[in-house]
Structure formats: C-alpha cells, structure tokens
C-alpha positions as CSV (number, residue, x, y, z in Angstrom):
1,M,14.3,4.9,-12.9
2,S,12.0,5.2,-15.8
3,R,8.6,3.6,-15.9
4,S,9.7,1.1,-18.6
5,R,12.8,0.1,-16.7
6,H,10.9,-0.1,-13.4
7,S,8.2,-2.2,-15.1
8,A,10.7,-4.6,-16.6
9,L,12.7,-5.0,-13.4
10,F,9.6,-5.7,-11.3
11,A,8.1,-8.0,-13.9
12,L,11.4,-10.0,-14.0
13,I,11.6,-10.3,-10.2
14,T,7.9,-11.3,-10.0
15,A,8.2,-13.9,-12.8
16,A,11.3,-15.4,-11.2
17,A,9.6,-15.6,-7.8
18,L,6.5,-17.2,-9.3
19,T,8.6,-19.8,-11.0
20,L,10.5,-20.7,-7.9
21,T,7.6,-20.8,-5.4
22,G,3.9,-21.1,-5.1
23,C,1.6,-18.9,-3.1
24,A,0.5,-19.4,0.4
25,D,-2.8,-21.0,1.3
26,P,-5.5,-18.6,0.2
27,A,-6.9,-18.6,3.6
28,E,-3.7,-17.2,5.1
29,P,-3.5,-13.4,5.5
30,G,-1.7,-11.7,2.6
31,A,-1.9,-14.8,0.4
32,G,-1.2,-14.2,-3.2
33,T,-4.4,-15.8,-4.5
34,A,-8.0,-16.0,-3.6
35,K,-10.1,-19.2,-3.7
36,G,-10.4,-20.3,-7.3
37,E,-7.2,-18.7,-8.4
38,A,-4.3,-21.0,-9.4
39,K,-1.3,-20.8,-7.2
40,G,1.6,-18.8,-8.6
41,K,-0.7,-16.4,-10.5
42,T,-1.9,-12.9,-9.9
43,P,-5.6,-12.9,-8.8
44,S,-7.7,-12.0,-11.8
45,T,-11.3,-12.1,-10.4
46,D,-13.4,-9.3,-11.8
47,V,-14.8,-7.4,-8.8
48,V,-15.4,-4.0,-10.4
49,S,-17.4,-4.3,-13.7
50,S,-20.7,-5.1,-11.9
51,V,-20.5,-2.0,-9.7
52,K,-23.3,0.5,-10.5
53,K,-23.5,4.2,-10.2
54,A,-25.2,5.4,-7.0
55,D,-26.9,8.7,-8.0
56,A,-27.3,9.9,-4.4
57,V,-23.6,9.4,-3.8
58,A,-22.6,11.0,-7.1
59,E,-24.6,14.1,-6.2
60,L,-22.1,14.8,-3.5
61,L,-19.4,15.6,-6.1
62,P,-18.9,19.2,-7.0
63,E,-21.0,20.3,-10.0
64,E,-17.9,21.0,-12.1
65,V,-16.6,17.5,-11.5
66,R,-20.0,15.9,-12.4
67,K,-20.0,17.9,-15.7
68,A,-16.4,17.1,-16.6
69,G,-16.9,13.4,-15.7
70,T,-13.3,12.8,-15.0
71,L,-10.8,13.0,-12.2
72,R,-7.0,12.9,-12.3
73,I,-5.5,10.2,-10.1
74,A,-1.8,9.5,-9.3
75,A,-0.9,5.9,-8.5
76,A,2.2,4.7,-6.9
77,T,3.1,1.2,-8.1
78,G,5.5,-1.7,-7.4
79,S,4.2,-2.9,-4.1
80,P,1.7,-5.8,-4.4
81,P,-1.0,-6.4,-3.4
82,G,-1.6,-2.7,-3.5
83,A,-0.7,-1.7,-7.0
84,F,1.8,-3.2,-9.4
85,Y,2.4,-4.0,-13.1
86,E,1.6,-7.5,-14.3
87,A,4.3,-9.5,-16.1
88,D,3.5,-7.8,-19.4
89,G,4.9,-4.6,-17.9
90,T,1.8,-2.5,-18.9
91,T,-1.3,-3.9,-17.1
92,L,-1.9,-2.4,-13.7
93,S,-3.3,-4.6,-11.0
94,G,-3.9,-4.6,-7.2
95,A,-6.2,-3.7,-4.4
96,D,-5.6,0.0,-4.8
97,I,-6.5,-0.1,-8.5
98,D,-9.7,-2.1,-7.8
99,F,-10.8,0.2,-5.0
100,A,-10.2,3.4,-7.0
101,D,-11.9,1.9,-10.1
102,A,-14.9,0.7,-8.0
103,V,-15.3,4.1,-6.3
104,A,-15.2,5.8,-9.7
105,K,-18.0,3.6,-10.9
106,V,-20.2,4.5,-7.9
107,L,-19.5,8.1,-8.6
108,G,-20.1,7.8,-12.4
109,V,-16.7,9.3,-13.3
110,E,-13.7,8.2,-15.3
111,L,-10.3,8.1,-13.8
112,K,-7.4,9.6,-15.7
113,R,-4.7,7.6,-14.0
114,E,-1.0,8.5,-14.1
115,V,1.7,6.4,-12.5
116,A,4.0,8.4,-10.2
117,S,6.6,7.7,-7.6
118,F,5.4,7.4,-4.0
119,E,7.4,10.3,-2.7
120,A,6.2,12.6,-5.4
121,I,2.4,12.2,-5.1
122,L,1.6,14.0,-1.9
123,P,3.5,17.2,-2.9
124,A,1.8,17.0,-6.4
125,L,-1.6,17.0,-4.7
126,G,-0.8,20.3,-3.0
127,S,0.2,21.8,-6.4
128,G,-3.0,20.8,-8.0
129,K,-1.4,18.4,-10.5
130,Y,-3.7,15.6,-9.4
131,D,-7.2,15.4,-7.8
132,L,-6.3,12.4,-5.7
133,G,-3.6,9.8,-5.1
134,T,-3.3,6.1,-4.1
135,G,-0.2,4.3,-2.8
136,N,-1.1,2.7,0.5
137,F,-0.8,6.1,2.1
138,G,-1.0,5.7,5.9
139,V,-3.0,8.3,7.8
140,T,-0.6,10.1,10.2
141,D,-1.0,13.2,12.2
142,V,1.9,14.9,10.4
143,R,0.4,14.2,7.0
144,R,-3.1,15.3,8.1
145,K,-1.7,18.8,8.5
146,T,-1.4,19.2,4.7
147,I,-3.4,16.3,3.2
148,D,-6.9,15.0,3.6
149,F,-7.6,11.3,3.5
150,V,-10.6,9.1,2.9
151,T,-9.9,5.7,4.5
152,Y,-10.7,2.4,2.8
153,I,-8.5,-0.2,4.6
154,N,-6.4,-0.7,7.7
155,D,-2.8,-1.8,7.1
156,G,0.4,-0.5,8.8
157,Q,4.0,-1.3,9.5
158,G,5.8,-4.6,9.8
159,F,9.0,-6.4,9.1
160,A,10.3,-9.2,6.9
161,V,13.7,-11.0,7.0
162,R,15.5,-13.8,5.2
163,E,14.6,-17.3,6.4
164,D,18.0,-17.8,8.0
165,S,17.8,-14.6,10.0
166,K,18.2,-14.9,13.8
167,L,15.9,-11.9,14.3
168,K,12.6,-13.3,15.8
169,E,10.5,-10.2,16.5
170,V,10.7,-6.4,16.6
171,T,8.7,-5.0,19.4
172,D,10.7,-1.8,19.6
173,L,12.9,-0.1,17.0
174,T,15.9,-0.5,19.2
175,D,15.6,-4.2,18.4
176,L,17.1,-3.2,15.1
177,C,20.3,-1.7,16.5
178,G,23.4,-2.8,14.7
179,L,21.4,-4.0,11.6
180,N,21.0,-2.7,8.1
181,V,17.4,-1.8,7.5
182,S,15.8,-1.4,4.1
183,T,12.7,0.6,3.4
184,G,11.0,2.8,0.7
185,A,12.0,6.4,0.2
186,G,9.6,9.0,1.4
187,T,7.5,6.6,3.5
188,T,6.3,6.6,7.1
189,F,8.8,3.8,7.7
190,E,11.7,6.0,6.8
191,V,10.5,8.8,9.0
192,A,10.0,6.4,12.0
193,L,13.4,4.8,11.5
194,Q,15.2,8.2,11.3
195,E,13.4,9.7,14.3
196,N,14.3,6.7,16.5
197,L,17.9,6.2,15.3
198,P,19.4,8.2,18.2
199,R,17.8,5.8,20.7
200,C,20.4,3.1,19.9
201,A,23.2,5.3,21.2
202,E,21.2,6.2,24.2
203,K,21.0,2.5,25.1
204,G,24.7,2.0,24.4
205,K,24.1,0.1,21.2
206,K,25.5,0.4,17.7
207,P,23.0,2.4,15.6
208,Y,21.1,0.6,12.8
209,E,21.7,1.9,9.3
210,V,18.7,2.9,7.2
211,K,19.0,2.2,3.4
212,T,16.1,3.7,1.4
213,Y,15.1,2.9,-2.1
214,A,12.7,4.7,-4.5
215,D,12.1,1.4,-6.4
216,P,10.2,-1.2,-4.3
217,A,11.9,-4.0,-6.3
218,A,15.3,-2.8,-5.1
219,V,14.2,-3.1,-1.5
220,W,13.7,-6.8,-1.9
221,L,16.8,-7.3,-3.9
222,S,18.9,-5.7,-1.1
223,L,17.4,-8.1,1.4
224,K,17.7,-11.2,-0.7
225,Q,21.3,-10.4,-1.6
226,G,22.3,-9.8,2.0
227,R,23.1,-6.1,1.7
228,T,20.3,-5.4,4.3
229,D,19.1,-7.6,7.2
230,V,15.5,-6.6,7.6
231,N,12.8,-4.8,5.5
232,M,10.3,-2.5,7.1
233,S,7.2,-2.0,4.9
234,T,3.4,-2.4,4.8
235,I,2.0,-5.4,6.6
236,N,-0.1,-6.5,3.6
237,G,2.8,-5.9,1.2
238,L,5.2,-8.0,3.3
239,R,2.8,-10.9,3.8
240,Y,2.2,-11.0,0.0
241,A,5.8,-10.7,-0.9
242,V,7.0,-13.6,1.2
243,T,4.4,-15.9,-0.5
244,Q,5.9,-15.0,-3.8
245,Q,9.6,-15.1,-3.2
246,E,11.8,-17.9,-2.0
247,G,13.9,-17.6,1.2
248,L,12.0,-14.8,3.0
249,R,9.6,-14.8,6.0
250,F,7.2,-12.3,7.5
251,L,8.5,-11.3,10.9
252,N,5.7,-9.5,12.7
253,E,3.3,-6.6,12.7
254,F,4.6,-3.4,14.4
255,K,2.0,-0.7,14.1
256,R,-1.4,-0.5,12.5
257,L,-2.4,2.5,10.4
258,D,-5.6,3.5,8.5
259,V,-4.9,3.8,4.8
260,G,-6.8,6.2,2.5
261,F,-7.2,8.0,-0.8
262,A,-5.1,11.2,-0.5
263,F,-6.4,14.6,-1.4
264,K,-5.2,18.2,-1.2
265,K,-6.2,19.7,2.2
266,G,-9.7,21.0,2.0
267,S,-10.6,19.1,-1.1
268,P,-14.4,19.1,-1.8
269,L,-14.1,15.6,-3.1
270,T,-13.8,13.9,0.2
271,P,-17.5,13.6,1.2
272,A,-18.3,11.9,-2.1
273,F,-15.4,9.4,-1.8
274,Q,-16.3,8.6,1.8
275,A,-19.9,7.9,0.8
276,A,-18.7,5.8,-2.2
277,V,-16.5,3.6,-0.1
278,N,-19.4,3.0,2.3
279,Q,-21.6,2.2,-0.6
280,L,-19.1,-0.5,-1.7
281,K,-19.3,-1.9,1.8
282,K,-23.1,-1.9,1.6
283,D,-23.3,-3.7,-1.8
284,G,-20.6,-6.3,-1.0
285,T,-18.0,-5.1,-3.5
286,Y,-15.7,-4.0,-0.6
287,D,-15.5,-7.5,0.9
288,R,-15.0,-9.1,-2.6
289,I,-12.0,-6.8,-3.3
290,L,-10.4,-7.7,0.1
291,K,-11.0,-11.4,-0.5
292,K,-9.5,-11.3,-4.0
293,W,-6.3,-9.9,-2.7
294,G,-6.1,-12.0,0.5
295,T,-6.4,-8.9,2.8
296,T,-9.6,-9.5,4.7
297,E,-7.9,-8.6,8.0
298,S,-7.5,-5.1,6.7
299,A,-11.3,-4.4,6.6
300,I,-12.6,-1.2,8.3
301,E,-16.0,-0.8,9.7
302,T,-16.7,2.5,8.0
303,S,-14.8,5.0,5.9
304,Q,-13.7,8.2,7.7
305,I,-12.3,11.5,6.6
306,S,-8.8,12.2,8.0
307,P,-9.2,10.3,11.3
308,P,-6.5,10.7,14.0
309,E,-3.5,8.5,13.6
310,L,-3.7,5.1,15.2
311,K,-1.2,4.9,17.9
312,G,1.0,1.8,18.1
313,P,3.7,0.7,20.5
314,T,5.5,3.5,22.4
315,P,9.3,3.6,22.7
316,K,10.6,1.6,25.7
C-alpha cells in the first residue's frame, strides 16, 4: 500500500474511532491523552523544542557525522502511540518521533526522516540505506546477531480482543489454539506465533491460524470485523488502541521486551545515542515524553547497547 493510501486509511479509522469514543482516563496506562489534553484528541504537548545540545555527548559522534550534521532515519508508522500520521495524513506524531527528535537535539544533528514499512527497515540498515531506524523494535537475541540497539523504553507483547470475546487471558500460546490470530508482518509476534504453532497439535488441539498484515490499520479492521479473534501486538499499542476504538478490550501482557533505536551491526553511532538517551533522562525530557503518551510504565532505568533479550513465560 502506498504512503498516501496508508495515511488516508489510518486517518479515516482514527477519525471514526475518535468520533465514537473518548480516551481512557489519562492516569491509566496507555491512555490516549496526558493531563491537560482534551479527550479524543492526539496529545500535542511540545516536549522537544526546549531540549538543548549537550556538547560532551555530541563529541561521541564520529567526526564525519558531526561535520555533515545530518543522519538518515527510517520510521515505521501506523501504530500509535509509537509513530503515526495525524488526521491530516501528513503530520507525524508519536513517542518514537519525539524520542528521535529529542536525541537529535542533544546531539546537535538534523534527522532526514523517511517513512518505511516495518519489515523493510532492519534489512535496509544492513545495506547502508539508513543510519538508524525506529518502529518499536524489540531487542531479541536473534536480532542482536545482525542489528545493534540503543534502548529507550520497555514495551513487549500482549493481546487484545473484541469486548464480546470469551477469551479471558493468554498465559501460553496454546491458549490460542483453534482461533484466528492477527498480527503485523515481519514482527517478533509473527515469529513467536509461527514457532509455537506445532504445539497445538502436540496437545491434541486444533492449530490457531496466523493472519499477518503489513498495514497496522488492517490488523484492527480484521479484529473488529470478526475475521480474526485476537490481536497480538505491542503492549503500549494495544492499550492505546482500545481507548480509541469502540468494542475492543486489552486482554493481558504476555512478554516484556526492551525497545531500542536500531542500527547496523557495529555502528559507531551507538555510544552517542546511548549517552543522549541518558541525558534526556537526566534533564527530565524522558519522563515528559512518556507522560505525554501515557506510557510511564515503559520507563527504563538507563539506556543500554544491545542488552540480552528479556525472557518471558516459557512454554508449558
């Protein structure tokens, strides 16, 4: 799907959802608004423009980057509160956008941002097309073999269903046996679902069917229209979405993962980005971004470079 068609579709769905329902209480995790924001509107608090360059941190960038003053960044969009188009179809918003822009200000560089599909970004980093990428990329041991990460939040995997669903909780992926499960293409969710699919037969149950979509908006349409029974996605994204769309509910968290800026393996940019994230924590910008997007439960104590994957529940 082209950027314009994707933007229009997402804007249409968002506008309809906002017309039908208000946001959750701002104090609730994943709420669509922060204190001071009107319900039913995207948070618009400016948390970036006051960020100052930190010379000591900027010195950690390679000399050629400091001289050029720019970095090429790929951004996956369509999954609020991470990154998405506003209703005008052209303005980008979200926590990923704010974090990247704030880090750039600390480093004194300009970001040349290009919107790209989630599944295309990591391979493009390896080819040198981009310097870094954002898209709520969870840090996994498999990804760490070819990609370096600089962590900035903790998110992870969870589930959402329609309000009338009889499914109460997913503590093991075999709880999904016999259901149609929607998720994003090229994600850790798709990998986990495919890897565990044979376990249904091992338990004498009908396998679940995995339906993947490259367009995040299509994932939600499949659930709302009854073509799928449950959606597996990011914890923050699910919590946000159910506050914006009628007839859906967040089911439960399944596994936590650190989330980071993604770089080509061995990138010399990672020390500077790690120091920049920690500078944002020090000056208070970090907490202001999380508060704006209702994701304070995703705070990390300190940024790390490619930490080991957080291990969640083991198969039963």
